[in-house]
C-alpha positions in Angstrom: -1.3 -7.0 7.6 -1.1 -6.0 11.2 2.3 -7.5 12.0 1.3 -11.1 13.1 3.6 -13.6 11.4 5.4 -11.0 9.3 9.1 -11.5 8.8 11.0 -8.2 9.1 14.3 -7.7 7.2 16.4 -5.4 9.3 18.4 -3.9 6.4 15.1 -2.6 4.9 13.9 -1.3 8.3 16.9 0.9 8.5 16.6 4.5 7.6 18.5 5.4 4.4 18.7 9.2 4.3 21.7 11.5 3.5 23.9 11.8 6.6 22.2 9.2 8.6 22.5 6.0 6.5 21.9 2.9 8.5 20.5 4.6 11.6 17.8 2.5 13.2 14.4 4.2 13.9 14.4 2.8 17.4 17.7 4.3 18.6 17.7 7.8 17.0 18.1 10.6 19.5 15.3 13.1 19.0 14.7 16.6 20.2 11.2 17.7 21.3 8.7 17.3 18.5 7.1 20.3 16.8 3.7 20.9 18.4 2.4 23.0 15.5 2.7 23.3 11.7 2.8 20.5 9.1 3.5 17.0 10.3 7.2 16.2 9.9 9.7 13.6 11.2 13.1 14.1 12.8 14.7 13.9 9.4 12.7 16.8 8.1 10.5 14.7 5.8 7.0 16.2 5.3 4.4 13.5 6.0 1.5 13.6 3.6 0.4 10.0 2.9 -1.6 7.8 5.3 -2.3 4.1 4.9 -5.3 2.9 6.9 -5.8 -0.8 7.4 -9.5 -1.4 7.9 -9.2 -5.1 8.7 -6.6 -7.8 9.4 -8.8 -10.4 7.6 -8.2 -11.6 4.1 -10.0 -14.1 1.7 -6.8 -15.1 0.1 -3.8 -17.0 1.6 -0.9 -15.7 -0.5 2.2 -17.7 0.2 4.3 -14.6 0.7 1.8 -13.1 3.2 0.4 -15.8 5.5 0.3 -19.5 6.1 -2.3 -21.8 4.4 -4.3 -22.1 7.6 -4.5 -18.3 8.0 -3.7 -16.3 11.1 -5.6 -15.7 14.4 -7.9 -12.8 13.5 -8.4 -9.9 15.8 -11.6 -9.8 17.9 -14.2 -7.5 16.5 -14.0 -5.2 19.5 -10.3 -4.6 18.9 -10.9 -3.2 15.4 -11.4 0.5 15.0 -14.9 1.5 14.1 -15.6 3.7 11.1 -16.3 6.6 13.4 -12.9 6.2 15.1 -11.1 5.9 11.8 -12.9 9.0 10.5 -11.9 11.0 13.6 -8.2 10.0 13.4 -8.1 10.7 9.7 -9.6 14.1 10.2 -6.9 15.0 12.8 -4.2 13.9 10.4 -5.7 15.9 7.5 -5.6 18.9 9.8 -1.8 18.6 10.2 -0.8 18.1 6.7 -1.8 14.6 5.5 -3.7 14.9 2.2 -3.6 11.4 0.7 -5.4 8.4 2.3 -5.2 4.8 1.1 -7.4 2.1 2.6 -5.8 -1.4 2.9 -6.2 -4.6 4.8 -5.9 -7.5 5.0 -8.4 -7.3 2.2 -10.5 -4.2 2.8 -13.5 -5.3 0.8 -14.2 -8.1 3.2 -15.2 -5.5 5.8 -18.9 -4.9 5.9 -20.2 -1.6 4.3 -16.7 -0.3 3.3 -18.4 2.2 1.0 -19.8 3.9 4.1 -16.3 4.6 5.4 -15.3 5.9 2.0 -18.3 8.2 2.0 -17.3 9.5 5.5 -13.7 10.1 4.4 -14.5 11.6 1.0 -16.3 14.6 2.5 -13.5 15.5 4.9 -11.8 18.9 4.3 -8.2 18.7 3.1 -8.4 15.3 1.5 -6.7 15.4 -1.9 -6.7 11.7 -2.8 -8.7 8.7 -1.5 -7.7 5.3 -2.8 -8.0 1.6 -2.1 -5.7 -1.4 -2.4 -7.6 -4.7 -3.0 -7.1 -8.2 -4.3 -10.1 -7.6 -6.5 -12.0 -10.7 -5.6 -15.1 -8.8 -4.4 -14.6 -5.8 -6.7 -17.2 -6.6 -9.3 -20.1 -6.6 -6.8 -18.9 -3.5 -4.9 -17.6 -1.3 -7.7 -20.8 0.7 -8.1 -21.0 1.4 -4.4 -17.3 2.4 -4.1 -17.6 4.8 -7.0 -20.8 6.3 -5.7 -19.2 6.8 -2.2 -16.3 8.8 -3.6 -13.4 6.5 -4.2 -10.9 8.2 -6.6 -8.1 5.7 -7.2 -7.6 2.0 -7.0 -4.8 -0.5 -6.9 -5.5 -4.2 -7.6 -3.0 -6.8 -6.6 -2.5 -9.3 -9.4 0.8 -11.3 -9.6 0.0 -13.6 -12.5 -2.4 -14.0 -15.4 -2.1 -17.8 -15.4 -4.9 -19.6 -13.6 -2.7 -22.4 -12.2 0.0 -20.0 -11.0 -2.6 -17.8 -9.5 -3.9 -20.8 -7.4 -0.4 -21.8 -6.4 0.3 -18.2 -5.2 -3.0 -17.3 -3.5 -4.3 -20.8 -2.7 -7.6 -19.7 -4.3 -9.1 -20.5 -7.7 -10.1 -16.9 -8.2 -8.3 -15.3 -11.2 -11.5 -15.0 -13.2 -13.2 -13.1 -10.5 -10.3 -10.7 -10.2 -10.3 -10.0 -13.9 -14.1 -9.5 -13.9 -13.6 -6.9 -11.1 -11.0 -5.0 -13.2 -13.4 -5.0 -16.1 -16.2 -3.7 -13.9 -14.2 -0.8 -12.4 -13.2 0.4 -15.9 -16.9 1.4 -16.2 -16.3 4.2 -13.6 -14.0 6.8 -15.1 -14.1 8.8 -12.0 -11.9 6.1 -10.4 -8.5 6.7 -12.1 -5.8 5.6 -12.4 -6.4 1.9 -12.1 -3.1 0.4 -11.1 -2.1 -3.3 -11.1 0.4 -4.3 -8.5 2.4 -7.4 -9.3 4.9 -8.9 -6.8 8.0 -9.9 -8.8 9.5 -13.3 -7.7 12.5 -14.8 -9.4 11.7 -18.0 -11.4 8.0 -17.2 -11.3 7.4 -13.8 -12.8 9.8 -13.8 -15.8 7.6 -15.7 -18.3 4.8 -13.2 -17.9 6.6 -9.9 -17.8 5.9 -9.1 -21.5 2.3 -10.3 -21.3 1.7 -7.8 -18.4 3.3 -5.1 -20.6 0.9 -6.0 -23.4 -2.0 -5.7 -20.9 -0.8 -2.2 -20.0 -0.8 -1.3 -23.8 -4.3 -2.5 -24.4 -6.1 -1.6 -21.1 -6.3 1.7 -19.1 -4.1 0.2 -16.4 -0.7 1.2 -15.0 1.1 -2.1 -14.4 3.6 -1.9 -11.6 6.0 -4.5 -10.4 7.0 -4.6 -6.7 10.2 -6.3 -5.7 9.5 -9.3 -3.4 9.8 -8.1 0.2 10.2 -10.0 3.4 6.5 -10.2 4.4 6.1 -14.0 4.4 4.5 -15.4 7.5 6.8 -18.5 7.4 9.9 -16.3 7.2 11.4 -18.1 4.2 12.3 -15.0 2.3 15.8 -14.7 0.8 17.4 -12.2 -1.5 17.7 -15.0 -4.1 13.9 -14.7 -4.6 14.1 -11.1 -5.6 13.6 -10.3 -9.3 14.7 -6.6 -9.5 13.0 -3.8 -11.3 16.0 -3.3 -13.5 15.8 -6.9 -14.7 12.1 -6.7 -15.4 12.6 -3.4 -17.3 15.3 -5.1 -19.4 12.9 -7.9 -20.4 10.3 -5.4 -21.5 12.8 -3.2 -23.3 13.7 -6.1 -25.6 10.1 -6.1 -26.9 8.6 -2.7 -26.1 11.3 0.0 -25.5 10.5 2.3 -22.6 11.1 5.9 -21.9 10.8 7.6 -18.4 7.6 9.6 -17.6 8.8 13.0 -16.5 7.3 15.2 -13.8 6.5 12.6 -11.2 6.0 13.4 -7.6 9.5 13.0 -6.0 8.0 11.2 -3.0 6.5 8.5 -5.3 7.8 5.0 -4.7 7.3 4.0 -8.3 9.6 4.7 -11.3 7.2 5.0 -14.2 7.8 4.6 -17.9 5.7 4.9 -21.1 6.1 3.0 -24.4 8.6 4.6 -26.8 6.3 3.8 -29.8 3.6 6.1 -28.5 1.1 3.4 -27.6 -0.9 4.5 -24.6 -0.1 2.8 -21.3 2.5 2.9 -18.6 4.5 0.5 -16.5 6.1 1.2 -13.1 8.7 -0.3 -10.9 8.7 -0.2 -7.1 12.2 -1.3 -6.0 12.4 -1.3 -2.1 15.1 -4.0 -2.1 17.5 -3.0 -4.9 16.9 0.8 -4.7 15.4 1.7 -1.2 13.5 5.0 -1.2 13.4 5.7 2.5 14.9 9.2 2.0 11.8 10.3 0.0 9.2 8.4 2.0 6.2 10.5 3.2 4.0 7.6 4.5 2.6 6.7 7.9 0.3 3.8 8.8 -2.7 3.1 11.0 -3.3 -0.5 11.7 -6.8 -2.1 12.0 -6.5 -2.2 15.8 -5.5 1.4 16.0 -1.7 1.2 16.2 0.3 4.0 14.6 3.4 3.1 12.6 5.9 5.3 10.8 7.3 2.5 8.6 5.9 -0.8 7.2 9.0 -2.6 8.5 9.1 -0.8 11.9 8.8 -3.0 15.0 7.7 0.1 17.0 4.0 1.0 17.2 2.2 3.7 19.1 -1.3 3.0 20.5 -4.0 5.4 19.4 -7.0 3.2 20.2 -6.4 3.4 23.9 -6.3 7.2 24.2 -9.1 7.4 21.7 -11.4 5.2 23.7 -10.3 6.8 27.0 -11.7 10.2 26.1 -8.6 11.9 24.7 -9.2 15.2 23.0 -8.3 15.8 19.4 -5.4 18.0 20.6 -4.1 15.2 22.8 -4.3 12.7 19.9 -2.6 15.1 17.6 0.3 15.5 20.0 0.6 11.7 20.3 0.8 11.4 16.5 3.3 14.2 16.3 5.5 12.7 19.0 5.4 9.2 17.4 6.2 10.6 14.0 9.1 12.7 15.3 
């Protein structure tokens, strides 16, 4: 999403770090940004993770994301080209970013996405290149994605029930998503395969254990994400949030869980394995009940070239303008550093 129609909940947009709890990004007094060294923000957080939206378009109409009629799409000329994305990613890799995730909209609707992956995969300093997709086009593109150098993938899948899937996405497409997952299993170089399920109260509960069974029989890490205020109609309320703790309790009743040790402290997911030793993991991303702002190391580049330091931030920094006006790599780097600081 590029911000059109997105409801922003202020309490989640607030920085939650030791000593500055509840300080708004937009009003923090900052000193001059560091002009050299690793990319850091004014709270001392090392920035290593970049989300790149390659398109604002999507072939689903999920009720928590956009209205049934869709949104006004950006003109083609406003979208960053693959060459422009490659250049900006290269600059950010040079100053400490080492993980890149491609998102949308739905990234697989953009023509020749494998070409962008091929361009990025060969860049020096890249440690991880991943993709988040709704899976609808995954079956026909899996071979090209793997051949281009994709290393990790997240597939958004909120339900395993065909009727509920249609209710949520306004598309009769569950079978195609499951086929895409089956196809990507055939490329072991793409691992892990993660399933992201948005947890919504009075919708998710009946399927929690079934998703856990899926994680036990398939090479997937199933992760539940607490329902966040990204609905285009701005109807989100806290009453809709099914917390990670509640979901874990439902699983524990059937399949007791134990924590997976040694996870990256900047990871947004709390990951567990099954106590009986059956392979498989489940994870919980809890931005509402347990905000992880203090550990966040993520920045975002929107499809039209705006730079964001937070998904919920209302402040953006234009990179497309300087990029297309002939700015040098050094000038672009300093814009990124200043915006991050």
